[in-house]
C-alpha positions in Angstrom: 6.7 1.8 7.1 3.2 1.8 4.9 2.6 4.6 1.9 -0.9 5.2 1.8 -0.6 7.4 -1.0 0.9 5.7 -4.5 -0.3 6.5 -8.0 1.1 3.2 -9.4 -1.5 3.7 -12.1 0.4 7.1 -13.5 2.2 6.8 -17.3 5.2 8.0 -15.5 5.3 4.3 -14.0 4.5 2.6 -17.4 8.0 1.1 -18.0 9.2 0.0 -14.9 6.2 -0.9 -12.1 7.6 -3.3 -10.9 11.2 -2.1 -10.2 10.0 0.6 -8.6 7.3 -1.7 -6.4 10.5 -3.8 -5.8 12.7 -0.6 -5.2 10.3 0.5 -2.3 10.0 -3.3 -0.6 14.4 -3.5 -1.0 13.9 0.2 1.2 12.3 -1.1 4.0 8.6 -0.1 3.0 6.3 -3.3 3.8 2.8 -2.2 2.2 1.3 -0.1 0.0 -1.8 1.6 -1.0 -2.5 2.2 -4.6 -4.8 5.3 -4.9 -8.0 5.3 -7.3 -9.1 8.4 -8.8 -11.0 7.4 -11.9 -13.1 4.5 -12.3 -10.8 3.2 -15.1 -8.3 4.1 -13.1 -9.7 2.4 -9.9 -9.9 -0.5 -11.9 -6.9 -0.4 -12.7 -5.1 -0.1 -9.5 -7.6 -2.9 -8.3 -5.4 -5.1 -11.0 -2.0 -4.1 -9.9 -2.4 -4.3 -6.3 -3.6 -8.2 -7.3 -0.7 -8.6 -8.7 1.7 -7.6 -5.8 2.0 -9.0 -2.4 1.0 -6.6 0.6 -0.6 -4.2 -2.2 -3.8 -2.5 -1.8 -6.1 -0.1 -3.2 -8.6 2.5 -3.2 -11.8 3.0 -5.7 -13.5 6.4 -6.0 -13.3 9.6 -8.7 -11.5 12.8 -7.9 -12.9 16.1 -7.8 -11.3 16.9 -10.9 -13.5 14.1 -12.8 -16.6 14.7 -10.8 -18.0 16.1 -13.9 -18.3 12.2 -15.3 -20.4 11.0 -12.0 -23.4 8.8 -12.9 -26.0 6.3 -11.5 -23.3 3.7 -13.0 -20.4 5.0 -11.5 -21.4 4.1 -7.9 -22.1 0.6 -9.7 -18.7 0.2 -10.5 -16.8 1.3 -7.2 -19.5 -1.2 -5.7 -18.3 -3.9 -7.5 -14.6 -3.2 -6.8 -15.1 -2.7 -3.0 -16.3 -6.5 -2.8 -13.0 -7.5 -3.8 -10.2 -8.6 -1.4 -7.8 -5.4 -2.6 -9.9 -2.5 -2.5 -9.8 -1.4 1.1 -11.4 2.0 0.7 -13.4 4.1 -1.2 -11.9 7.3 -3.0 -10.1 9.4 -3.5 -12.9 11.7 -3.3 -13.2 15.2 -1.8 -13.5 18.8 -3.2 -10.7 20.4 -4.8 -12.0 24.4 -5.4 -8.9 25.3 -6.5 -8.7 24.1 -10.2 -12.4 23.4 -10.4 -11.7 20.9 -13.3 -15.6 19.5 -12.3 -17.8 22.2 -11.0 -18.5 22.4 -7.4 -21.5 21.1 -7.6 -20.7 18.0 -9.7 -17.8 17.8 -7.0 -20.6 17.6 -4.1 -22.8 15.4 -5.6 -20.0 13.0 -6.2 -18.3 13.6 -3.0 -21.6 12.8 -1.2 -22.8 9.8 -3.1 -19.2 8.4 -2.4 -19.4 8.9 1.3 -23.0 7.7 1.2 -21.1 4.2 -0.4 -18.9 4.0 1.7 -21.4 3.9 4.9 -23.2 1.4 3.1 -20.5 -1.0 3.3 -18.7 0.1 6.0 -15.6 1.0 4.7 -13.6 4.2 5.4 -12.8 6.9 3.1 -9.3 8.6 1.3 -10.3 12.0 0.9 -9.2 14.9 -1.1 -9.2 18.4 0.2 -7.4 21.7 -1.0 -8.9 25.0 -0.9 -12.9 24.1 0.3 -12.4 23.0 4.0 -15.4 24.6 5.3 -17.7 23.3 2.7 -16.1 20.0 2.8 -16.3 19.4 7.1 -20.1 20.6 6.0 -20.7 17.8 3.9 -18.5 15.5 5.6 -19.6 15.9 8.9 -23.1 13.6 8.4 -21.2 11.1 7.9 -18.8 10.7 10.3 -20.9 8.2 12.7 -21.8 5.8 9.9 -18.4 5.5 8.6 -15.8 3.0 10.3 -12.9 6.0 9.3 -12.0 8.4 7.1 -7.9 9.9 5.7 -7.8 13.4 5.0 -5.0 12.4 2.6 -1.8 14.6 1.3 -2.6 17.4 4.2 -1.4 20.5 3.2 -3.9 22.8 5.2 -3.1 25.2 8.1 -2.9 24.4 11.6 -6.5 25.4 12.7 -7.4 23.4 9.5 -5.9 20.2 11.4 -7.3 20.3 14.9 -10.6 20.8 13.0 -10.3 17.7 11.2 -8.6 15.6 14.1 -11.4 17.0 16.3 -14.0 15.3 13.8 -11.7 12.1 14.4 -10.3 12.1 10.6 -6.6 10.8 10.1 -4.3 12.9 8.5 -2.2 11.6 5.4 1.7 14.0 5.3 3.4 13.6 2.4 6.9 14.9 1.1 5.4 18.3 0.8 6.9 18.5 4.4 10.4 18.5 2.6 10.0 21.4 0.6 11.3 24.6 2.4 9.5 27.1 0.4 5.7 25.6 1.1 5.8 23.4 3.7 7.4 25.2 6.5 3.4 25.4 8.0 3.1 21.8 7.8 6.0 21.0 9.3 5.6 23.4 12.4 2.3 21.9 13.0 3.3 18.3 12.6 3.1 17.9 16.8 -0.7 18.8 16.8 -1.1 15.4 14.8 -1.5 12.6 17.7 0.6 9.6 17.0 -2.3 7.7 16.4 -3.8 9.7 14.0 -1.2 10.2 11.5 -0.5 8.3 8.2 2.8 8.8 5.6 2.2 8.7 1.8 4.5 9.9 -0.7 1.9 10.8 -3.4 4.3 9.4 -5.8 5.2 10.3 -8.3 4.3 13.8 -7.5 5.6 15.5 -4.3 9.1 14.4 -4.6 11.5 15.6 -1.4 13.0 19.1 -2.1 15.5 18.0 0.7 16.6 14.9 -0.4 21.1 14.6 -0.4 22.2 13.7 -2.8 19.4 14.7 -5.5 17.7 11.9 -7.4 19.0 12.2 -10.8 14.9 12.3 -12.4 12.3 14.5 -10.9 9.7 11.8 -10.4 9.1 10.8 -6.9 8.9 6.9 -5.6 7.8 5.0 -2.5 11.5 4.1 -2.1 11.6 7.6 -1.1 9.1 7.2 1.7 11.8 6.3 4.6 13.2 9.7 4.0 9.5 11.2 4.5 9.3 9.3 8.0 12.5 10.4 9.3 12.0 13.8 8.3 8.5 13.6 10.1 10.1 12.2 13.2 12.3 14.6 13.9 10.8 17.6 13.6 7.9 15.6 16.1 10.9 15.1 18.1 10.1 11.1 17.9 12.7 8.4 18.0 11.8 7.1 13.9 11.7 3.1 14.6 8.6 4.1 16.8 7.1 6.3 14.7 7.1 3.6 12.2 5.8 0.9 14.4 2.9 3.8 15.1 1.6 4.5 11.5 1.7 0.9 10.6 -0.5 0.3 13.1 -2.4 2.8 12.3 -2.8 1.5 8.8 -3.8 -1.7 10.7 -7.0 0.3 12.4 -8.1 2.2 9.7 -7.8 0.1 6.5 -7.9 -3.7 8.5 -5.1 -4.8 6.5 -2.6 -7.1 7.7 1.0 -6.8 6.5 
């Protein structure tokens, strides 16, 4: 049971990062991928991954931070990607919901990171919100140059899932699927995702599963709660939990080339 999306650099974990990681492994998690969302956070994630066993990281610039992209950004990510801990370029992509950076800035940074991943022969860890068509248009020319790609925290429609899967993408599923208000469409499309293209994640400290009983005292999500998410996914897909655990672990090994 491997958490492919953990924002361990978040200030919400500043006081107890060691304990958060320890609780995750005690709860049955066997590996963590720490998300890099800008240059500083990518460097931080890589340092944190260095300090824990069975932890790796990504290096990238999130669409929210795309306005800060420069040629120097690519050089920083290139250097990080050469370290043993960094196994994917990202989090990169498009977010036309909030537009903290302009669409043009987002597209420039996304394309530059796809080019970097292709040059390095590394998979990409991607974000897409309210930008599906443009996201696929920019991504498609690079797919045959990349060893793999995951759209993390997928919350799109059934048709969007099919279009991503048709292009060979992996889909990362979070505790969003446990939300009885917003997650019902995602819950219903789970069987559409082939087992060999499914990845699981918490996106902690965000997206605490709403259906946990008893409810955690804090609203902060943790990687220790990944087991609950996987159990619910297995239930809604009609699959045996241990089998799905093993399958998603194998998917992680295939996509990111890690050994745990």
